N, C-alpha and C positions, 0 to 999 in steps of 0.2 A: 504494500500500500504506500503510495507516495505521501510526501509531507503534508500537502494540502488536504488530502483525504483524512489523514491521521488527525490533523488539527480540527477538522469539522466534526469528526466523531468524538474527540475528546471534549469539545465544547459542550456536548450534551451527554457525557458518559453516564451520569446517573439515570437519565431517562432510558438510555439504551440497556442498562443493566436491568431495570424494571421490565422493559418490553421483552427482552430475551427470556427472563425468568417466567413471564406470563406465557410465552410460547412453549417453554419447556414443561410448565405445569399442564398445558393443553394436551401434550402428548404423554402425560403421566410419567415424565422422566423423574428419576430419583436425584438428579443433580440440580444445582442452581448456581448462577453466576455471582461471584463475590464482588468483583470490580473489574474495570477496564482500565488499562494503562497503555502508554505508548513507549516504544524504544526506537533505536535507530533503524530497525528493520520493519516496523509497522505497529500494529495494534496487538496487544496481548489481552485475551479474555480469560480471567482466572475463575475456576470453579472449585468447589470444595471436595469433589470426588472426581475420579477419572471419567471423562466424557466418552460415551459410546459414539460410534460413527453417526447414528441418527441424531444425536445431540449436536455434533459438529455440523451436520447438514442444516439443522435448524438455524444455528448461529450464522452460517455462511449465507443462507437465503435471506435472513434478516438484514445482514450488512449489505448485500447486493441490492436489496429493495429500498435502501435509504435514498431519499430524493436528492440530497446534496452531495452524494458520493459517486465517483466514477467507478461503476461496477467492473469495468475492464481491468482496473488496477488491483482488484481484490483477489488474493491468492487463496487456494483451498486451505481450510484450517487443518491443523495437525496438532498432535500432542507434543509436548516438549520431549526431545530426545537427546538433550545434552548429557554427556557422561556424568557430570557432577550431580545433576538432578536425579538421574536414575540410580546413582550410587547412594544418595541419601535415602532413597526408597528401598535400596537393597535389591535392585532388579538389574540383571545383566543387560548390557547394551545390545548384544546380538543374541539371536536364538542359538542355543547350544549346538555345536558341531556344524554350524552353517555360517554363511556370511550375510544372512538376512537380518535386517533391522527388526526390532520388535514392533508389534502392532498393538492397537488399543485393546483388543480382546485378550491378548497375552498379559498385558499389565493388569487388566481387571481380574483375571484369574489369580495372579500372584498376590494381589492386594486382598 
């Protein structure tokens, strides 16, 4: 997400958190959004549990449907896969005996 999009989203971050949580409740998801922040790469949406792919899809659709955001600049959401984050959780970065990165369903099973 480019800088202009990030600034537009951050200007109304509280409203976006509420709207995303409303949508997640609508699909009876067990997670909710804690907050939205920005970094040098874009927007980070933090949840209190590991998000399933359906939850990520809801968040992506919401962000792309915002009127003041260029939807072409929005990348597909993904879970954090930094080694330090996964180490804190005690999860291996790669699937054992393969070179495949872990997926959300694997994280969910481990947690």
